[in-house]
Phi, psi and omega in degrees: 000319181301325183264004178074016183259053182210182181246025178289142179298149184302319182294323178292316179301320182296320179295317179296317180295326177296318178296317178302316180296317182294324182276349183070031182294137175238124180302145180286119185295322181295319179295318178298320180298319179296323183287321185260349186059027175229137176272342182059036179222136170244155177261146174232118184244123180215155182281136177280305171209163188248003185207148176290349179277354183241143172254181185299318184293321181278320194267349172092100180250011184294314176298315181299318181299318181292317177298318181298323177300320177295319178298313183293329178297321179286316183293328182297333181289336180244005176062037170268169181241165177235133176259117188257135175226132183234076179290157175285135182292344181265013179224075185299324183294320177295321178297320179296315180298318182294320181296320179296321179293316182295323184299337179277352186248000186228165177274341180187169183225143167252125182241132189248146164065030170063033184273357181242128179292154186301319179302319179289323176301315180298319179296314180294320181295340174285345181257316183218158176295141180225138174233139181256140170246129183054041181255175179290142182276354185263018175252150185279054181226167173292134183225133177235122183219166170276162177281080183298322181292313180296319180296317179293319179299320179296321180296313181295317179300320180295314181297318185280310188281326182267321187250358176069026180287140183233340182242096183262153180226130182262131170252102191271161173271180183297139186295342179273355180267119182304321178301315182296320180297316181294319181292324176296312180297321180293324178297314179298315181295318183294318178298321182295341180284348185243108176301137179088352177258137184225151169268107188279347181175175178206162179228132179277106182257183182233026183064023184243153177306319181301324179299317178296322178296315181294321178297314181294325178296319178294321178294320180297338180275355181284153171301149185305322184291342182261002183292142170288164175254002175201141174253128175252105184263141186285349169205170185292323183299318177292323179296319179296316177299321180294316180300314181298317183287322177301319178294325179294326181269008173091013178260137184269136175246120009260003188301316178270314181219125174279153180223133174229157181234199179206127176138308189074061172282150180300327181302332180292340178274348187261349179270169178232119002284152178297148193274125168282136188204174171254121182276125171250144186279077188298316180294322178295326175303315179296318180297312183294318180295318181293317179299319179292322179298317179296321177297320182288326175299318180289327183216090182297346183273003180303149175293148179299141179238127174237123184227131174249118182274139184293148174259172181220131176288124180247109186266123174232216189260343187291346178271345183118356176287152180288148176295152181298145178293142180257000000 
């Protein structure tokens, strides 16, 4: 009667619903789940941080927060819920245990940033539908990612063609993150397209502000003649950390070293100079992944979907461009 799936007269239904409202009755979720064979809950699994050197504020939930907003926007339309789990990236066994527990409590899962090894993904996918966000494209699951190669290529082209940069330095993300792997490969390929342009070095980061600071500190210790003239950071948080640290060691951004990032976080607009970056549609990633998961829950036989969402070059001042006229 509550759901209108009966043949009770309208006047009777109205009286019953009035009583339900007056009593504050809430339907029992477990009973509904048994009746519909749906829990009306999906799981969202993302890494909280990847290193003991990073805390939540430094290491990052900014990407996760934006993806989650997209997921919740889709679920709110059907009044489903999301169960969120944020295991530490440096404890894979704990993450595996948590995923197995969560998989029994949800109708499907969205897993972000390549934190689950393929054997476990295959095992979980045999139990419930799974969709990946920023995951590897070589697994037989639905995958939604940004165009990491195109975004990185645009950044390098801008630095080289517009600003004449020739000595680039990469601040990479964690090697277990598919986005970081793609951006690193794209950086190498893009540099190789320009004769006379070289990648003079790189720093292995963790997608954290601290990683950018440590990279910049190492660069600041180099002899002046060995300095790069541009840093290509695999995400905005590392770029922000690098800008702050370069300024601390007496190097000017962008006059001495240009810095670019990837993501387009709001924090990049608040530093000075404002950060040039590649914008990826993080919230849209969450929306598309969630919509596909709901479709797969309804029909597990759907064909696999792999989608790369386009990025956009966002030009600000950290690359050497003039600030917009006011």
